[in-house]
N, C-alpha and C positions, 0 to 999 in steps of 0.2 A: 250510617243508615244501613240496615240489613239489606243484602242483595247487591251491594256495590263491591267491586273487586279491585279497586285501587285505593290507595291511602287518601285520607281526607275526603271532603265532600265538595268536589269541584263542579257539580251540576247545580245550576240555579234552580230555585224551588219551582219556578213556573214551567220548566222544560218538559218534564214527563207528563204533567197534566195537559200541556198543549198537545203533545203527541197523542194522548188518549182521546182528547176531544176531536182531533183531526180524524183519527181512525173511526171513532163512533159516527162521525158525520159522513165519511166517505165509504165505509163498509157496512156498519151495523144498521144505520138509518134506512138506506134503500132496501136492503134485504128484509128488514123487519116490516117495512111498508108493503113489500110484495107479499110477505107471509100473511099480513093482516087482511089484505084484499082477497087473497085465496081463501082464508078462513071465513071471511064474510060471505063470499060466494058459496062456500059449502053450507054455512048456516042458513042462507036464504033458499037453499035448494037449487041454486043455479048450476052447481057442479053436476047434478044429475043430467041436466039438459046438455051441458058441454060434453060429458062422457058418452052421451047417446049419439053424438054426431059421427056419422061414418067417416067424414073427412079427417077427424082427429086420429082415429085408429089406422086409417090408411097412411096418414103422414107419419105416425109412430112406426108403422111397419117399414116404410121407405127409409126413415131415419136409422132404424136398427140395421136393416139389410145393407144400406150403403156404408154405414159406419163400420160394420164388421168386415165387409169385403175390403173397404179402404184400409182398415187396420192390417189385414193380412198382406195386402200389396205393399204397404209401407214397411212391414216387418221384413219381407223378402228383400226389398231394395236396401233398406237401412242396415240390416244385419250384414249383407254382403259388403257394403262399403265400410262398415265399422270393423269387421274382422280383417279385411284386407289392408285398410289404411293404418290400423293400430298394431296388428300382430305380424305383419310381413315386411319384407324389405322392398316392397313395390316402389317404383320411382315416381316422383312428382306428387308426393303426399300433400304438400302445401296447396298447390293449385287445385288438386282434386277435392280436398276438403273444403276450400273456399267456394268453389263452384257448386259443390253438392249441397251446401247449406243455403245457397242463394234462393232456391225456390221457396223456402220457408219465409224469406223476407219479402217476396213479391206478393202483392195483394191477390187473394184467390180469384177475384173476378177477372184480373188481368191474365192469370193462368188459364182460366176457362176460355176467355176470349181468344187467347193465342192458340190454344189447341183447336178451337172451332175454325180459326183461320188456316190452320195447318192441315185439316182433314176435310173430307166431304167433297162432293162434286163441284162446289162453288169456290173452292180454295184458290185465290189468285196465285199463290206460290205453286201449287200442284199443277194448275193449268199452264203456268209458264214453263214448267218442267215436263209437260205432257204426261203427268202421272195421275191426273184427277180421275176419279171414278166417273162412269157415264152419267149424264144429266138425268135427274129423276131418282138417282140412288139415294137412300136415306142417310141422314147424318147420324152415324152410329153413336156419337157422343151424347145425343139427346136421349139418354136411357139410364137405367139404374147402373149398368156396367160402366158407362161413360163417367157418371158422377163418382163411382167408387174408384175408377182408375185415377182420376185427378185428385181425389182425396189421398190416394196412396202416394202420388208424386209430391203433393204439397206437404205431406206430413212425414214422409220418409226421413228427412233430416232430424225430426224429433226423436225417432227411434235411434238414429245414428249417434246423436249427442248423448242420449241416455245410456246406450250400450257402451260407447267409447269411454265414458266416465268410469264404468266398472272395469273395463279391460285395462285401463291405465293402472289399476291397483292390483292386478293379478300377481301372484307370488313368483317372482323370477327364479328363485332358487328351487322351487318345486318343479318348474318346467325343466330346469337344467338337470335336476336329479333324475327325472323320468327319462330324459335323453341319455344320460350316462348309464342308465339301467337297460338301455337297448330298445326303448319304446319308439315306435315309428311316429312320424309327425301326425298321422291320422289318429293313432292311439292317444297321443298327448292331447290332441284337440278334443277327442270324444270323451276321454275319462277325466281330464283335468280342466281344460279351458271351458268347454261347453257347460258343465254343471255349475262352475263358478260364475259364468256369464248370465245365468238364468235371472238373477234379480234385475240386471240391466235390460234384458229382453222383455221381461214382464212389465217393468216400469215404462219402457218405451211404448209397449203395446197399449198400456193404460192411458198414457198421455196422448197418443195418436187417436185412440177411440174417443176420448173426451173432445179433442179438437175437431174430429169429424162430426161429432154430434152437434156442435155449435156452429159449424161452418155455414155461412150464408151465401157468400159470393159464388161458389161453384154451383150449388143447386139452383140458385137464382138464374144464372145464365143458361145452364143445361137442363134444369128440371122443369121450370115454369113453362117454357114453350112446348114441352111434351106432357104437360099436366101431371108431372111427378112432383108432389109437394112433400118436403120434409117439414119437421116442426118449425124450424126458423123461418122458412119461406111461407108457411101457413100463418104464422104470427104476422108476418109482413102484409099478407093479403087481408088479414082481419083488420089491421089498422087502415088499410086502403079503403075498406068498406066499413067505415066507422059507424057503430050504432051504440045504443045505451048499454048493451051487454058487453061491449068490446073489452073494457078494462077487466071485468071479471073473467072473461074467456081467456084473454092472453095471460092473466095471472096463473090460471090453471095450466095452460100450455107451457108456460115458463117453468112451473113447478115440475112438470113431467120431464122437460129437458134436464133440469137440475137433478132429478132423481135418477135418470139414465146415466148422467155423468158421474154421480156419486156411486151408483152401482158398479160402474167400470172401475173406479178407484178402490171400492171395497173388494172387488174381485181380485185386484192386484194384491191387496193386503192379505186376503185369504190364501192366495196361491203361495205367498211367501211365509205365512204363519207356520211356526213350528220347524222351520228350516234354519240351520245355522250356516252362514256363509262367511264366517270370519276366517281370515287367512293369516298365517304366521310366516314371517320371513320378509325379505326385501320385496318391495312392490315394483311394478313397472316391467311388464313383459313385452316391451317394445321389440319389434323385429324378432319375435320368438321363432318365426319360420322363414327360411330362405326359399323363395319361389323357384329359383333356378330357371330351367326352361319354361316352367309354367308362367313366368312373367310375361312371355310373349302372347299368352292367352288372356290373362287377367287384365293387363294394362290396356290393351285395345277394348276389352269388354267394358271396363269402367268408363273410358272416354266415349264409347259408343252410347252407353246409357245416358251419360251427361249430354251428349249431342241431342238425343231425342227428348230429354227432359228440359233442356234450356235453349240450345242453339237453334234447333229447327223451329220450335214455337216462336222464338224471338224473330227469326228471319221471316216467318209467316206474318207476324205482327207488322213488321216493316213493310212487307209486300202489301198487306191490307191497307196500310196508311198511304201508300204511294199510288194506289189505283183510285179512280173516281167513285167506284161503288163495289160492293161485295159481289163476287162472281165474275168480275172483269179480269182477264188474265194480265199479268204483269209483263209489259213489253216496254221498249224504249218510247213508243208512241203514247202508251197509256200512263207512263210514269209521270208523276207530278208531286210537287211539294205543297199543293193546294191545301191539304188537310192540316198540315203543320202551320201554315199561315193562318188558317181559320182558327185553330186552337189558340195560337199565341197572340194574334193581333186583332181578330175580328169578332170572335165569339165572346160576348160579355159573360155568359154563364161559365165558360171554362176559365176565364180570367178571375172571376169571383171565386171559383173552386180552388184555383191555385192560391189566391190570397188567403182564403179561409183555411185551407189545409196547412199552409206554411205558418200562418199566424197561430192556429190551434196547436200545431206540433211544437212550435217554438215556445209558446206560452206554457204548454204542458211540461216540456222538457226542463225549462228554466224554473218555472214555479215549483215543480216537484223536487227539483234539485235542492232548493232552499229547505223544503220540508224534510227531505230524506237525509240531508246532512245532519239536521238536528235529531231526526229519528235514529239514524245510525249511531250518532254520538251517545244517545241515551241507551239504546238497546245493546250496544257493544260493551257497555260498562255495567250492565245489570245481568244477574243470573237467577232472578226469582221467577216464580210462576206467572206473575202478571206480565212481565216482559215477554215471556214465551206466548202467552195468549194474544198479546198485541201483535207480535210478529205473525202469528197464524191468521189473525183477522186481516192483516194487510195482504196476505197471500190469496185469500178467498175470492175477491172480485176478479183477479187475473185468472184464477183456476176455473171460474164459471164461464160458460159461453157468453159472448158479448151480447147476444140477443136478450139474455136474462137480465143483465145489468141495464140495458137500454130500457126494458120494460119497467124495471124497478125505479129508475130515475124519472120516467114519465109519470109513474104513480106518485112519486114524492112531490113533483113540481107541476102536476096537472092543475092544481088550484093555486091561487096567489099565495105568497108567503105570508103567514099571519103577522100582524102588527105593521110590517113594511108595506103590505098590500101590493107587492110587486110580483109579476108572473114571469118566470124564467122559461116556461114551456113555449116552444116555437122560436126561441132566441138562440144565438150561438153560445150563450153562457151555459146552457144545460149540457151541450156537447162537451164543453171544456171541463165541467165538473165531473161528468161521466168518464172522461179521459183520465182525470186525476185519480179517480177511484180504480179504474181498470189497470192503469200502468204504474201505480204506486210501487208494486212489488218489483217491476222491471227496473225502475230508477233506484230502488233501495239496494239491490243485490251487489252491484259493483262497489258502492260506497261502504257498505257494511264490510265487505271483503278487505277494503283498504284500511278501515278502522281496526280490524283484527290484527293487522300487521304493524300498527303503530306501537311504539314503546310509550306507555303511560308516564314514564319518568320525565319525558320532555315537557309535557304539559304540567306535571306536578311541580317541576322546578320553576316554571313560569308563575304558577299560582302562588308558590311560597315567596316569590319575589314581588308579589303584589299585583300581578296582572289579572284583570277582570276576565270574565267569561268571553266576551266578544273580542277582547284583545288577544286572548289565547287562540280563539277560533280563527281569526284572520291572519295572525302573525305566525302561528305554528301549524295548526291543523290543516287549514285550507291549502297552503302550499304543498303539504305532504300528500294530500289525497287528490290533488288537482288532476293527475292523469285518470284516476278512476272516475272522478266527477265528469271529466270530458267524455269518457266512454259512456257514462250514464246518460248524458245529454244526447249523444249521437244515437244510442240505442232507442231511447224513448222517442226522439224526433223521427227516426226511421220507421218505427212501428205506427206511431200516431199519424204520420203524414199519409200513410197508405191504408188506413183503417176504413172499413166499410160497414161491418156488422152493427156497430153502435150507432153510427151516424145515419144508417139507412132508416132507422125508426125515429131519430131525433131531429133530422133536418127539416127545414121549411124553406119557403122562398127567400133567397138571399143568403142562406147558410149552407149551401151545397158544399161538400168536400170533394176531393179528387175521386175517391172511391165511388161516391154517389153519382158524380158527373159521368164517369166511365159507364156505370150501369145504366143510367138514364139515356145516354147517347146510343148505346147498343140496343136498348129496349125500344127506342124510337126509330130504329133502322139506319142510323148514321154510323155504320160500322167503320167507315174510313176515319171519321173523327175520333171514335172510341179507340181505334187502333193507334192513331197518332198520339193521343193522350197517354195511352198505355206504354208506348215506346219511351216517351219522356219520363214516365214514372219509373220504368225499369232502369233507365240510365241514371236517374237520381238515386235509386237504391244501390246500384253498383258503386257510385261515387262515395256514398256514405259508408258503405262497407270497406272501401279502400282507405278511407280516413281512419276507420277503426283498425285496419291492418297496420297502418303507419304508427298508431299509438300502441300497438300490441306489446312491444318490448318493455314499455314503461308501466304496464298495467298488472294488477294482481292476477294470479293464475285463475283461469276459468271465466274471466270477464268477456273475452272475445271467444265465442263458442267454437269456432272452427280451428282455433289454434291449440297445439298440444300444450 
């Protein structure tokens, strides 16, 4: 069959159609439904009413301003870490990279809550250290600048990963030739490395901007109390005040978020168009610069940044969880494990949230693994246009803001399913399907990487010996891709377990997730319980990342993002 790159036809006839149908259901159907509702609102004239609302344009303004400022901050931090950890002989690269990527894995609402607990006049930690501002001082994080700052902290690892991928392919011989010609380190960096790093910098900026645009947790914690609404939080409030116009309104709002995100990606494409960044020679410019005495400046600088990005907010969370109420200073008299006991043993809501999040994350990770093993098998052995289209369609839901996908699935399942007359809206199943759609690409990447490293001759020999497809799959393929499959399960479980943006719109009574529970506890004034739950979530994230670290040596290159 045309398009296959291995001898014989070892794929069963049903495999590729199964992948196509899965992608159509998970990617095309929800986005097409969102587009149809938006077009219907436009045809009925409802778009004019929506576009005339001052709240929409104010939210669009705040979305753009916070996203641009957050992208700038993430560029400054991410580029600093990428250049130093990739191109210099700075010590402790492994731990520095591990801890720097950690904020990306922590739920944004936890990041926001931790920083609120770390700053302001009511911070239990600052009060214990006698460093708290005077009572009555404003909480500076409840502002556009506060939202942008945490956007930068949350998404700086995205810039770091995008830029580091490019730095790892720099021409080592070009750098050495410049050095032998007498060029200084500054000249080499300015004339060779920086121009060749531009694609990674622009890609990181685009990814960071799109992530800022769709972020819900940070503006929900910091913006709503100050009446600063971004487009995701405006959609959330629209659903909270449900009317007959809500579906049409949020479809238009979601379309605007999607257009802003696409505009960011198109800006990246335009910035790189017409430029040729191909390099000739050996790649890998690792340790291109020796820091010498500068090591005593940059090493403490990076650890200091990490302290304020990670350690200080985490200590503040712990302090907030150990005191009976927000604003009470942490002392030996006020310290108590009451909040942890409430979260783990007494609060039915948090127990339900734990069960729901762990169940959803486990079902998503394992269920997607079955689909992605089959999809990776089919896509890795095809080189035709249709397979490239399918691969692109799998990427789209993960690339779009979670709030857009949540709205799309609400529109798909708002009415009962035809023929079956079963309604998924308001049940935990709609969250599970939305997770399948959004995290399909995350699950697929490690498995596809493993398939590309397999020698087709092994499977072909088994096929010629009479082994059927499933026999070959379980006896040959699965054992060889097992490490990558394990990494896929852990990555998806980690992301899904801490997700908020999708479940914030899809949850109902009894289907709360951990992200929703943290937001609701903080919103209701139970900051000690929210902090305690957040501490447990952070510890769970660290444990899952350490498991990935243990698997790293057996995984294909690039699967564990913080590893070289």
